[in-house]
C-alpha positions in Angstrom: -18.3 7.8 5.8 -17.7 9.4 2.5 -18.1 12.8 0.9 -18.4 11.3 -2.6 -21.8 11.3 -4.1 -23.3 7.9 -5.1 -23.3 9.0 -8.8 -19.6 9.9 -8.8 -18.7 6.8 -6.9 -20.5 4.7 -9.5 -18.8 6.5 -12.3 -15.3 5.9 -10.8 -16.2 2.3 -10.1 -17.3 1.8 -13.7 -14.2 3.4 -15.1 -12.0 1.2 -12.9 -13.8 -2.0 -13.8 -13.5 -1.1 -17.5 -9.7 -1.5 -17.2 -8.2 -4.9 -17.8 -7.4 -7.2 -14.9 -3.7 -6.6 -15.7 -4.1 -2.8 -15.5 -6.0 -3.0 -12.2 -3.3 -5.3 -10.8 -0.5 -2.9 -11.9 -2.4 0.0 -10.3 -2.5 -1.9 -7.0 1.2 -2.8 -7.2 2.1 0.8 -7.9 0.0 2.0 -4.9 1.6 -0.5 -2.6 5.1 0.5 -3.8 4.3 4.2 -3.2 3.0 3.3 0.4 6.2 1.2 0.9 8.5 4.1 -0.1 6.6 6.6 2.2 6.9 4.2 5.1 10.6 3.6 4.5 11.2 7.4 4.3 9.5 7.8 7.7 11.9 5.4 9.5 14.9 6.7 11.4 18.2 6.9 9.4 21.0 4.6 10.2 19.0 1.4 10.8 20.6 -1.8 9.6 18.8 -3.7 6.9 17.2 -6.3 9.2 15.8 -3.6 11.5 14.5 -1.5 8.5 12.7 -4.6 7.2 11.3 -5.4 10.6 10.0 -1.9 11.1 8.6 -1.7 7.6 6.7 -4.9 8.2 5.2 -3.6 11.4 4.3 -0.3 9.8 2.6 -1.9 6.9 0.9 -4.8 8.7 0.5 -3.5 12.2 2.1 -6.4 14.0 5.5 -7.8 14.7 7.0 -9.9 11.9 6.9 -13.6 12.8 10.2 -15.2 13.6 11.5 -17.5 10.9 13.9 -20.2 12.1 
């Protein structure tokens, strides 16, 4: 479901695709980093680094982090 008209959606898509691949990649990296910072800010204070990383993984990917041996 969207409240964006097809004409506006097409205009936004055209402007995005007019950017270089490097620019679009950078935009994606910046959006992911912003989401990562927001997720980290929502975690309880005082967690050790391992627990913070585990909870961040679950928050971003919706499943427990696989155990690495």
